C-alpha positions as CSV (number, residue, x, y, z in Angstrom):
1,D,15.7,4.4,28.2
2,G,18.9,5.2,26.4
3,S,20.4,1.7,26.7
4,S,20.0,-1.7,25.2
5,K,19.8,-3.5,28.6
6,S,16.8,-5.7,29.2
7,R,14.6,-4.7,32.2
8,R,12.3,-6.7,34.4
9,K,10.5,-3.7,35.9
10,P,8.9,-0.6,34.3
11,G,11.3,2.3,33.9
12,P,10.7,5.9,32.9
13,V,11.2,7.1,29.4
14,A,12.8,10.6,29.2
15,L,10.6,12.9,27.0
16,P,11.3,16.4,25.6
17,R,10.6,19.1,28.2
18,N,6.9,20.1,28.6
19,T,5.5,17.2,26.5
20,K,2.9,14.6,27.2
21,V,2.3,11.4,25.2
22,T,-1.2,11.3,23.8
23,Q,-0.9,8.2,21.6
24,I,1.6,5.3,21.2
25,R,2.1,2.6,18.6
26,V,4.4,-0.4,18.9
27,G,5.9,-2.1,15.8
28,T,7.8,-5.4,15.7
29,D,10.8,-3.8,17.4
30,H,10.4,0.0,17.3
31,V,8.0,2.5,19.0
32,L,6.3,5.6,17.9
33,A,4.7,8.1,20.4
34,L,2.7,11.2,19.6
35,T,3.0,14.2,21.9
36,N,0.5,16.9,22.9
37,H,2.4,19.3,20.5
38,G,1.8,17.0,17.5
39,Q,5.4,15.7,17.4
40,V,6.3,12.1,16.6
41,L,8.9,10.5,18.8
42,A,10.5,7.3,17.6
43,W,13.0,4.8,19.1
44,G,14.1,1.2,18.7
45,R,15.5,-0.8,15.8
46,N,16.1,1.0,12.6
47,H,17.4,-1.5,10.0
48,H,14.9,-0.4,7.4
49,G,14.7,3.3,8.4
50,Q,11.5,2.8,10.5
51,I,12.7,5.4,13.0
52,G,12.7,8.1,10.3
53,N,16.0,9.9,11.1
54,G,17.6,9.2,7.8
55,S,19.9,6.4,9.0
56,A,19.8,2.7,9.6
57,Q,21.2,2.7,13.1
58,S,19.1,1.9,16.1
59,Q,17.8,4.7,18.3
60,L,18.1,4.1,22.0
61,A,16.0,7.1,23.2
62,P,13.0,9.0,21.9
63,L,13.9,11.3,18.9
64,V,11.6,13.8,17.2
65,V,11.2,12.7,13.6
66,H,8.0,14.5,12.4
67,S,5.5,17.2,13.5
68,D,2.0,18.5,12.9
69,T,0.7,14.9,13.5
70,V,-2.7,13.7,14.8
71,S,-2.5,9.9,14.4
72,L,0.1,7.2,14.1
73,G,0.6,3.6,12.7
74,A,3.4,1.2,13.2
75,G,4.1,-2.3,11.7
76,D,6.9,-4.6,10.9
77,A,9.8,-2.1,10.4
78,S,7.4,0.5,8.9
79,S,5.8,3.7,10.3
80,A,3.0,6.0,9.4
81,A,1.7,9.4,10.5
82,I,-1.4,11.4,9.6
83,D,-1.3,15.2,9.8
84,R,-4.1,17.6,10.6
85,H,-5.0,18.0,6.9
86,G,-5.5,14.3,6.4
87,E,-2.2,13.8,4.5
88,L,-0.4,10.5,5.1
89,Y,3.4,10.2,5.7
90,T,5.2,6.9,5.7
91,W,8.7,5.6,6.2
92,G,10.6,2.3,6.8
93,R,10.4,-1.1,5.1
94,N,8.9,-0.9,1.6
95,G,9.8,-4.2,0.0
96,S,6.2,-4.8,-1.0
97,G,5.4,-1.2,-1.8
98,Q,3.3,-0.8,1.4
99,L,4.5,2.8,2.0
100,A,2.5,4.0,-1.0
101,T,5.3,6.3,-2.1
102,Q,5.4,7.5,-5.7
103,A,9.1,7.0,-6.4
104,N,11.2,3.8,-5.9
105,L,8.1,1.8,-5.1
106,T,10.0,-1.0,-3.3
107,K,12.9,0.9,-1.8
108,D,13.1,1.5,1.9
109,V,12.3,5.1,3.0
110,T,14.5,6.5,5.9
111,R,12.6,9.8,6.4
112,P,8.9,10.6,6.5
113,A,7.6,10.8,2.9
114,L,4.2,11.9,1.6
115,A,2.2,8.9,0.5
116,V,0.2,8.9,-2.7
117,L,-3.5,8.4,-1.8
118,P,-6.3,8.3,-4.4
119,R,-7.4,11.7,-5.6
120,G,-9.6,13.5,-3.1
121,V,-9.0,10.9,-0.3
122,K,-8.0,12.1,3.2
123,A,-6.7,9.8,5.8
124,A,-8.4,9.4,9.2
125,A,-6.5,6.4,10.6
126,V,-3.7,4.1,9.4
127,E,-2.4,0.7,10.5
128,A,0.6,-1.2,9.2
129,G,1.2,-4.9,9.0
130,R,4.2,-7.0,7.8
131,R,3.7,-6.4,4.0
132,H,0.6,-4.1,3.9
133,L,-0.8,-0.8,4.9
134,T,-4.5,-0.1,5.7
135,V,-5.8,3.5,5.6
136,L,-9.2,4.4,6.9
137,T,-10.4,7.5,5.0
138,T,-12.5,10.3,6.3
139,A,-15.3,9.0,4.1
140,G,-15.3,5.7,5.9
141,Q,-13.7,3.6,3.2
142,L,-10.6,1.4,3.5
143,V,-7.6,1.8,1.1
144,M,-5.0,-1.0,1.0
145,F,-1.4,-0.8,-0.1
146,G,1.4,-3.4,-0.4
147,V,0.4,-7.0,-1.1
148,D,-2.7,-9.0,-0.3
149,A,-3.0,-12.4,1.4
150,L,-2.0,-14.2,-1.8
151,G,1.1,-12.1,-2.2
152,R,-0.3,-10.1,-5.1
153,P,0.1,-6.3,-5.4
154,E,-2.6,-4.6,-3.4
155,H,-4.1,-1.2,-4.5
156,S,-7.7,-1.7,-3.6
157,Q,-10.5,0.1,-1.9
158,L,-13.0,-1.7,0.4
159,T,-16.4,-0.2,1.3
160,P,-18.2,-1.5,4.4
161,K,-22.0,-2.1,4.2
162,A,-24.1,0.7,5.5
163,A,-25.8,-1.7,8.0
164,W,-22.5,-2.3,9.7
165,G,-22.1,1.3,10.7
166,R,-19.0,3.5,10.2
167,I,-15.6,2.0,10.9
168,R,-14.3,3.6,14.1
169,E,-11.1,1.6,14.6
170,I,-8.6,-0.4,12.6
171,S,-5.7,-2.6,13.6
172,A,-3.4,-4.9,11.8
173,G,-1.5,-8.2,12.3
174,D,1.2,-9.5,10.0
175,D,-0.9,-10.0,6.8
176,Y,-4.4,-9.3,8.0
177,T,-6.5,-6.4,9.3
178,L,-9.4,-6.0,11.8
179,A,-11.9,-3.2,11.9
180,L,-14.5,-2.3,14.6
181,T,-17.6,-0.4,13.6
182,S,-19.9,2.0,15.3
183,Q,-22.5,-0.8,15.5
184,N,-19.9,-2.9,17.4
185,I,-19.4,-5.2,14.4
186,L,-16.0,-6.8,14.0
187,L,-14.7,-7.1,10.4
188,A,-11.7,-9.1,9.3
189,W,-9.8,-9.7,6.0
190,G,-6.4,-10.9,4.8
191,A,-4.3,-14.0,5.6
192,N,-6.0,-16.7,7.6
193,H,-3.7,-19.7,7.6
194,S,-3.6,-19.8,11.4
195,G,-7.3,-18.9,11.9
196,Q,-6.4,-15.3,12.8
197,L,-9.5,-13.9,11.2
198,G,-11.7,-15.6,13.6
199,V,-14.3,-16.7,11.0
200,G,-14.2,-20.4,11.7
201,D,-12.0,-21.7,8.9
202,L,-8.5,-21.3,7.5
203,E,-9.5,-19.6,4.2
204,N,-8.0,-16.3,3.3
205,R,-10.3,-13.3,2.8
206,L,-9.8,-10.6,0.2
207,T,-13.1,-8.9,1.1
208,L,-14.6,-7.8,4.4
209,A,-15.9,-10.7,6.6
210,V,-18.0,-10.4,9.7
211,V,-16.6,-12.0,12.9
212,T,-19.2,-13.4,15.3
213,L,-19.1,-14.4,18.9
214,P,-22.2,-16.6,19.2
215,R,-21.8,-17.3,22.9
216,A,-20.8,-13.8,24.0
217,E,-23.0,-12.0,26.6
218,G,-21.9,-8.6,25.4
219,H,-20.8,-6.9,22.2
220,I,-17.2,-6.4,21.2
221,T,-15.7,-3.2,22.6
222,A,-12.0,-3.7,21.8
223,V,-9.8,-5.9,19.7
224,A,-6.0,-6.4,19.5
225,P,-4.3,-8.4,16.8
226,G,-1.0,-10.2,17.2
227,A,1.2,-11.4,14.4
228,R,-1.1,-14.4,13.6
229,S,-3.6,-14.3,16.5
230,A,-6.1,-11.9,17.9
231,V,-7.9,-11.0,21.2
232,A,-11.3,-9.4,21.6
233,I,-13.0,-7.9,24.8
234,T,-16.7,-7.5,25.1
235,S,-18.9,-5.2,27.1
236,A,-19.5,-8.0,29.6
237,H,-15.8,-8.1,30.3
238,E,-15.3,-11.4,28.4
239,V,-12.0,-12.1,26.7
240,Y,-12.0,-14.1,23.4
């Protein structure tokens, strides 16, 4: 809203003229919004360049930082955008190489930079965590960057089983990722020291694990991860 004053009631955010927000992603302390013109608006804390304006100073009001965009992702001081050609752009914190940039693998990036995806791969969706980036490809595979749950460099590809259906949605917590498929199956992988994967134990998972809700009356329709916890909603309006 142009200030750093805390508010207890919702207030309007001034947008560029004749624009509407079609998608919004919230990082740890910054926000990305996609407009109907394909522009990326960013505001909030900027200590790792996650706003994308070339500086490290906080941005108190929405600022256009990228264009020709169809999808967004935001994590802990990192940002990502996919253009209409399936190209991925990233910026912000890169201490674990999670931005997938070719040069200066662990140096922060203060403006949107083209990420290096495997040859022939196009991005359909992207989500950012604390030290990792998950990309859903147009072929339905998952490509990981950054470090895995054990802190080791992560440059892997995960392929879901055909019986699970195609992945239609991904979302990330601090060091783990959740995916929801067209068959309403919830998949989880990554760090699990707080039980955030929902698989019934505290063991980390480096491959895709199916999350089950044995007592649920409906199937999972939506899921939202926190830093180290998660919430799921079912078709019967149950909250887990």
